[in-house]
C-alpha positions as CSV (number, residue, x, y, z in Angstrom):
1,M,-151.2,123.6,-178.5
2,F,-154.3,124.9,-180.2
3,R,-153.1,123.5,-183.5
4,K,-152.6,120.0,-181.9
5,M,-156.2,120.1,-180.6
6,L,-157.6,121.0,-184.0
7,V,-155.6,118.2,-185.6
8,A,-156.8,115.7,-183.0
9,A,-160.4,116.9,-183.3
10,G,-160.2,116.6,-187.1
11,A,-158.8,113.1,-186.9
12,A,-161.6,112.1,-184.5
13,G,-164.2,113.5,-186.9
14,L,-162.7,111.6,-189.8
15,A,-162.8,108.4,-187.8
16,L,-166.4,108.9,-187.1
17,A,-167.2,109.8,-190.7
18,A,-165.5,106.7,-191.9
19,T,-167.6,104.4,-189.7
20,P,-170.6,103.3,-191.8
21,A,-173.9,104.0,-190.2
22,Q,-176.0,100.9,-189.7
23,A,-178.7,100.9,-192.4
24,A,-182.2,100.2,-191.1
25,T,-183.8,97.2,-192.6
26,T,-187.2,97.6,-194.2
27,V,-189.6,94.6,-194.0
28,T,-192.5,94.5,-196.5
29,T,-195.5,92.4,-195.6
30,C,-198.6,92.1,-197.9
31,S,-202.0,90.6,-197.5
32,Y,-203.4,87.9,-199.7
33,S,-204.7,89.1,-203.1
34,A,-208.5,89.4,-203.4
35,L,-210.9,90.3,-206.2
36,Q,-212.6,93.7,-205.8
37,S,-214.4,95.3,-208.7
38,G,-213.1,92.5,-210.9
39,L,-209.5,93.5,-210.1
40,S,-206.8,92.0,-208.0
41,T,-206.1,94.0,-204.8
42,K,-203.9,93.7,-201.8
43,V,-202.7,95.9,-198.9
44,C,-199.1,96.1,-197.8
45,A,-197.0,97.6,-195.0
46,D,-193.3,98.6,-195.1
47,V,-191.8,98.6,-191.6
48,T,-188.5,100.2,-190.8
49,G,-187.8,100.2,-187.1
50,D,-190.7,102.1,-185.6
51,Q,-191.8,103.7,-189.0
52,V,-194.7,102.2,-190.9
53,A,-195.8,103.1,-194.5
54,L,-199.1,101.6,-195.7
55,Y,-200.2,101.2,-199.3
56,G,-202.7,99.3,-201.5
57,T,-202.2,97.9,-205.0
58,I,-204.7,97.4,-207.8
59,A,-203.8,95.1,-210.8
60,L,-205.4,93.0,-213.5
61,A,-206.7,89.8,-212.0
62,G,-205.4,87.9,-215.1
63,P,-204.5,88.3,-218.7
64,P,-207.1,90.2,-220.8
65,S,-209.3,88.3,-223.2
66,P,-207.8,88.3,-226.7
67,G,-209.6,90.8,-229.0
68,Y,-211.2,92.7,-226.2
69,P,-209.5,96.0,-225.3
70,I,-209.3,96.8,-221.6
71,Q,-211.8,99.5,-220.8
72,P,-210.9,102.2,-218.2
73,K,-212.6,101.6,-214.9
74,D,-213.4,104.5,-212.4
75,L,-212.8,103.4,-208.9
76,V,-213.4,104.6,-205.3
77,V,-210.4,103.6,-203.1
78,N,-210.2,103.5,-199.3
79,L,-207.0,102.9,-197.4
80,N,-207.1,102.9,-193.5
81,G,-204.6,102.1,-190.8
82,N,-204.4,102.1,-187.0
83,V,-202.4,100.7,-184.2
84,V,-204.4,97.9,-182.6
85,G,-205.8,99.2,-179.4
86,G,-204.4,102.6,-180.1
87,A,-204.4,105.6,-182.4
88,S,-205.3,105.9,-186.0
89,I,-202.4,106.1,-188.5
90,G,-204.8,107.8,-190.9
91,S,-207.3,107.1,-193.7
92,Y,-207.5,108.0,-197.4
93,Q,-210.5,108.0,-199.7
94,G,-210.2,109.0,-203.3
95,Y,-210.9,108.3,-206.9
96,R,-208.6,106.5,-209.4
97,T,-209.1,105.4,-212.9
98,F,-207.7,101.9,-213.7
99,Y,-206.5,101.5,-217.3
100,A,-204.4,98.3,-217.4
101,S,-201.3,98.9,-215.4
102,T,-200.9,98.4,-211.6
103,I,-201.9,101.3,-209.4
104,K,-200.3,101.9,-206.0
105,V,-202.4,103.9,-203.5
106,E,-200.1,105.2,-200.8
107,G,-199.7,108.1,-198.4
108,L,-200.4,106.7,-194.9
109,G,-197.8,106.0,-192.3
110,G,-195.8,107.3,-189.4
111,T,-194.2,106.4,-186.1
112,V,-195.8,103.7,-184.1
113,P,-194.9,102.3,-180.7
114,C,-192.5,99.3,-180.6
115,N,-194.0,95.9,-179.9
116,S,-197.4,97.0,-181.3
117,T,-199.5,95.6,-184.1
118,V,-200.7,97.7,-187.1
119,H,-204.0,96.9,-188.7
120,A,-204.5,98.1,-192.3
121,S,-207.4,97.7,-194.7
122,F,-207.8,98.6,-198.4
123,S,-211.0,98.5,-200.4
124,V,-211.9,99.3,-204.0
125,S,-215.4,99.7,-205.5
126,S,-216.9,100.8,-208.7
127,F,-220.4,101.1,-210.2
128,G,-222.1,97.8,-209.9
129,W,-219.4,96.2,-207.7
130,Y,-219.3,96.2,-203.9
131,N,-216.0,96.4,-202.0
132,T,-214.7,93.6,-199.9
133,P,-211.7,95.0,-198.1
134,V,-208.4,93.2,-197.9
135,T,-206.8,93.4,-194.4
136,L,-203.4,93.0,-192.9
137,D,-202.1,92.8,-189.3
138,V,-198.4,93.4,-189.0
139,P,-196.2,93.4,-185.9
140,V,-193.8,96.3,-185.3
141,S,-191.1,95.0,-183.0
142,C,-188.4,97.6,-183.6
């Protein structure tokens, strides 16, 4: 009797293991691109169910001028996020040096209430250039 129960339990476990788990779909939404410190910037949100991850990107605004090497640029970056009418998702301020390849500034995110809206902003400044944050409002419908 005990052996039959073990066999039945093992078969049930195999049946459950063979059923593929539904993969959560990640939806990425990005803001428009804008010039900040002479570079192209945007802020993005990856939404998977009730999980949100925010990040900003910094890239060349266009091809470099022929014969002029790209000079490194020291930048101050700010990434902020919050649930509209609710809690902060977090903020990050730091320094990055831009050489020529795209930089991704990430590290903010977490669980947010379903049917809410997340507001994100990303700004970049350097000596002689002011920042003009790019912003994004993205719904989290779960």
